[in-house]
N, C-alpha and C positions, 0 to 999 in steps of 0.2 A: 508628463513628458516635460523635460525641464529645459527653461529658455534662459538664454542671457541676452540683457539689453543690449544694444547696437554698440554703447560707447564704452563696454569692456573689450579690452583687447583679445585679438586674435590668437595670442599667444596660450593664454588663459584657457578659453575653447578646448585647442590642441592638445594643451595638460591634461585637461578633463579627458578627453577622446582617450588620450596616451595610457590613463587609468582604468580605462571600461565604463567609463560613463556617460551613458547617453546624454546628448546636449542639443539643442539648436540655439541658432543666434540669431538675432533679427538684424537682417539685411542681411545675410549669408542665404540661410536658408529656411528663415520663417521672415514673410511679409518685404517689406523694401529698406533699403537706405535711406536717414531720412524721416523716417515716419517721426510724427508730430505726437508730445504724449497724451493727449486727448483721446488718439485714433490706439494707444495701448490695450486701453481695459476692452473695447470691443473684440479686437484682436485677440484676447485673451479668452472671451467668449465661445471664439467660435473653434479653438484649441482643446483637443482632450486632455481634463485635468492639470492644465499646466502650473508650474511652479516659474513664476519670473524673478529671476536675478537681476537685482540695480543697484548702481551707485547715487541714484537720484532720491532723496530723502522726500521729493513733492506724494512719491506713493505713498509715504508712511501714513496713512490717515484712517481712521476706524470706518468712517464712512466706503470704504474700501472693500471691507469686509464681504468675501460674495462667496457661496456654495461652491462653484465653479472653478475658482483659480487663488493656487497662494502668493501674496508676495512677499518677496524679502529683500529688504533696503539696507545695503551692507554697509557699514560706516570703517571701512579700512581700506587700504591701500591698494590701488590696480593690480598689482604685482601681486598680493594675497587672495585673489578670488577663486581660484583654482583650489586652493587648498581649504579654503574657509566656505566653498560648495559643497566641497565633498566631506568636510567636517558635519555641517548643517545634515546633509541627506545621508548621515549616520546615526546622529541624535537619535536616543531611544521616542524622543516626545513628536520628530517630525520625518521617521524612516519608512515612513508610507503616505500616499496617496492620500489615502482616507486621513491620519493624521494632521497634515498639514491643508487640505482644502478648507477653505472660509476663512484662513487667516492671514493678518500682515505681520510682519517681521521684523522688530530691528535687529539687524546680527550686529555685532561687535567683538572686540577680543575681549571684553569682558565678558559679554552672554548676552542672552535676548532679550527683548522686549516684545511679548505678543498681544497682538489684538485677538480677541474672538466675536465675531458676530453675538450682536447684543449684550457687551459685555460693558461695565460701566468706565470699567478703568484695564489697562495695560499690567499683564504679569509678567515677572521678571523669572526668566528659565537659567540656570547653569550651565554653562556646555560639562558635560559627561566627561569621567575621567577614561581614560584610554586605557 
């Protein structure tokens, strides 16, 4: 289940839907508008294999690694969200739930910085060539 944080513009969700990428959006079809950050992680525990895409870097912490979800903190502009979500979901290192679950990822134009459970440091992964 791919989930957008509620602060991501609706047009980005619509663009993903137009590309046939299944996406849910907090405050629209998952949970409610105004959900507090501290309620996000318990929400993810109730969903089936969620990958949360957010612009909030408060979630980019190693201690948030958990086998039941993936967190992707995006260091991009709001109007780039859909294209980077698609790019991330197509990346060979993250193109299945099994490959994503348990990770906390910082996504930027320059690449991906990934925390794995029990890792001492994050690893950097480049964008694959298209």
